[in-house]
C-alpha positions in Angstrom: -62.5 9.2 -13.0 -58.7 8.6 -14.1 -56.2 10.9 -14.7 -54.0 11.2 -17.9 -50.4 11.5 -17.9 -49.2 14.1 -20.4 -47.7 12.9 -23.2 -45.3 14.4 -25.6 -47.2 15.1 -28.8 -45.5 14.5 -31.9 -45.8 17.5 -33.7 -42.5 17.7 -35.4 -41.7 13.8 -36.1 -40.0 12.9 -39.0 -40.8 10.0 -40.6 -38.1 7.9 -42.6 -39.1 5.5 -45.1 -35.6 3.8 -44.8 -33.5 4.3 -41.8 -29.6 4.6 -42.4 -27.5 1.4 -42.0 -24.7 1.4 -39.3 -22.0 2.3 -41.8 -23.6 5.3 -42.7 -24.5 6.4 -39.1 -20.8 6.2 -38.7 -19.5 7.9 -41.0 -21.6 10.6 -39.8 -19.3 12.4 -37.3 -22.5 14.0 -35.3 -24.1 10.5 -35.0 -24.9 8.9 -32.0 -22.7 5.8 -32.9 -19.6 7.9 -34.1 -19.8 9.7 -31.2 -19.8 6.9 -28.6 -17.3 5.0 -30.9 -15.0 8.0 -30.5 -15.2 8.3 -26.9 -14.6 4.5 -26.2 -11.2 5.1 -28.3 -10.3 7.8 -26.1 -11.5 6.3 -22.7 -8.6 5.5 -20.7 -7.5 1.8 -20.2 -6.7 0.7 -16.8 -3.5 -1.7 -16.6 -3.5 -5.1 -15.4 -1.9 -5.4 -12.0 1.0 -7.5 -13.7 1.3 -4.9 -16.4 1.6 -2.1 -13.3 4.4 -4.4 -11.8 6.6 -4.6 -14.8 6.1 -1.3 -15.6 7.0 0.2 -12.1 10.2 1.5 -11.1 12.8 -0.6 -9.5 12.8 -0.3 -5.8 15.4 -0.3 -3.2 16.3 -3.6 -1.9 15.1 -4.6 1.5 18.4 -4.3 3.1 19.0 -0.8 1.9 15.4 0.4 2.8 16.1 -1.3 6.3 19.3 0.7 6.7 17.8 3.9 5.7 15.1 3.8 7.8 17.9 3.0 10.7 19.5 6.2 10.0 15.9 8.1 9.9 15.0 6.5 13.4 11.7 4.9 11.8 12.3 1.2 12.5 13.2 1.3 16.3 9.9 -0.8 17.0 7.9 -0.7 20.3 7.6 -2.9 23.4 6.9 -6.1 20.8 10.2 -5.5 18.7 12.1 -4.7 22.2 11.0 -8.6 23.7 11.9 -10.1 20.3 15.5 -8.4 20.5 15.8 -9.6 24.1 14.6 -13.0 23.4 16.8 -13.3 20.3 19.9 -12.2 22.0 19.1 -14.6 25.0 19.0 -17.5 22.6 22.0 -16.3 20.7 23.8 -16.4 24.5 22.3 -20.0 25.0 23.5 -21.5 21.5 26.9 -19.9 22.3 27.1 -21.1 25.7 26.1 -24.5 24.4 28.9 -24.4 21.7 31.4 -24.0 24.0 30.5 -26.9 25.8 
Protein backbone atom coordinates (compact mmCIF):
# COMPACT_ATOMS: atom_id res chain seq x y z
CA UNK A 1 0.00 0.00 0.00
CA UNK A 2 1.47 3.37 -0.98
CA UNK A 3 1.33 6.48 1.14
CA UNK A 4 -0.29 9.54 -0.33
CA UNK A 5 1.09 13.02 0.21
CA UNK A 6 -1.16 15.55 1.83
CA UNK A 7 -2.59 17.82 -0.77
CA UNK A 8 -3.89 21.32 -0.44
CA UNK A 9 -7.57 21.30 -1.02
CA UNK A 10 -8.99 24.00 -3.22
CA UNK A 11 -11.93 24.79 -0.97
CA UNK A 12 -11.87 28.55 -1.52
CA UNK A 13 -10.70 28.55 -5.09
CA UNK A 14 -11.73 31.59 -7.09
CA UNK A 15 -12.30 30.83 -10.70
CA UNK A 16 -11.87 33.75 -13.06
CA UNK A 17 -13.32 33.38 -16.46
CA UNK A 18 -10.97 36.07 -17.75
CA UNK A 19 -7.56 36.86 -16.25
CA UNK A 20 -6.56 40.53 -16.06
CA UNK A 21 -4.09 41.82 -18.62
CA UNK A 22 -0.62 42.91 -17.61
CA UNK A 23 -1.48 46.61 -17.83
CA UNK A 24 -4.41 46.04 -15.46
CA UNK A 25 -2.20 44.13 -13.06
CA UNK A 26 0.41 46.93 -13.15
CA UNK A 27 -2.31 49.49 -12.45
CA UNK A 28 -3.21 47.72 -9.20
CA UNK A 29 -0.63 48.93 -6.60
CA UNK A 30 -0.87 45.72 -4.53
CA UNK A 31 -0.39 43.25 -7.36
CA UNK A 32 2.74 41.16 -7.65
CA UNK A 33 3.81 42.76 -10.92
CA UNK A 34 3.51 46.34 -9.67
CA UNK A 35 5.34 45.55 -6.42
CA UNK A 36 8.08 43.81 -8.39
CA UNK A 37 8.44 46.74 -10.77
CA UNK A 38 8.61 49.21 -7.86
CA UNK A 39 11.27 47.11 -6.14
CA UNK A 40 13.34 46.91 -9.32
CA UNK A 41 13.17 50.70 -9.71
CA UNK A 42 14.21 51.27 -6.09
CA UNK A 43 17.01 48.70 -6.25
CA UNK A 44 20.46 50.19 -5.89
CA UNK A 45 22.26 50.30 -9.20
CA UNK A 46 25.94 49.49 -8.94
CA UNK A 47 28.33 51.75 -10.77
CA UNK A 48 30.78 50.36 -13.26
CA UNK A 49 34.47 50.44 -12.46
CA UNK A 50 35.00 53.18 -15.03
CA UNK A 51 32.21 55.29 -13.53
CA UNK A 52 33.68 54.83 -10.04
CA UNK A 53 37.05 56.02 -11.35
CA UNK A 54 35.48 59.10 -12.92
CA UNK A 55 33.53 59.97 -9.77
CA UNK A 56 36.44 59.31 -7.42
CA UNK A 57 37.94 62.21 -5.52
CA UNK A 58 41.34 63.33 -6.80
CA UNK A 59 44.17 61.75 -4.85
CA UNK A 60 47.60 63.05 -3.94
CA UNK A 61 50.41 62.79 -6.38
CA UNK A 62 52.91 59.99 -5.84
CA UNK A 63 55.61 62.45 -4.78
CA UNK A 64 53.41 64.08 -2.12
CA UNK A 65 52.35 60.66 -0.85
CA UNK A 66 55.97 59.51 -0.59
CA UNK A 67 57.11 62.64 1.22
CA UNK A 68 54.23 62.40 3.69
CA UNK A 69 54.96 58.73 4.24
CA UNK A 70 58.61 59.59 4.83
CA UNK A 71 57.61 62.16 7.45
CA UNK A 72 55.47 59.54 9.18
CA UNK A 73 58.28 57.01 8.93
CA UNK A 74 56.24 54.36 7.13
CA UNK A 75 58.24 54.01 3.94
CA UNK A 76 61.52 52.96 5.48
CA UNK A 77 61.41 49.43 4.17
CA UNK A 78 63.22 46.33 5.38
CA UNK A 79 66.33 44.39 4.48
CA UNK A 80 65.48 44.30 0.79
CA UNK A 81 65.04 48.07 0.69
CA UNK A 82 68.39 48.54 2.40
CA UNK A 83 70.02 46.17 -0.11
CA UNK A 84 68.51 48.07 -3.05
CA UNK A 85 69.62 51.42 -1.62
CA UNK A 86 73.14 50.09 -1.09
CA UNK A 87 73.31 48.71 -4.64
CA UNK A 88 71.99 51.97 -6.07
CA UNK A 89 74.55 53.94 -4.09
CA UNK A 90 77.36 51.70 -5.35
CA UNK A 91 76.10 52.07 -8.91
CA UNK A 92 76.06 55.88 -8.68
CA UNK A 93 79.56 55.84 -7.19
CA UNK A 94 80.79 53.70 -10.10
CA UNK A 95 79.09 55.99 -12.62
CA UNK A 96 80.66 59.08 -11.04
CA UNK A 97 84.09 57.38 -11.03
CA UNK A 98 83.73 56.47 -14.72
CA UNK A 99 82.74 60.02 -15.64
CA UNK A 100 85.77 61.51 -13.90
CA UNK A 101 88.17 59.28 -15.84
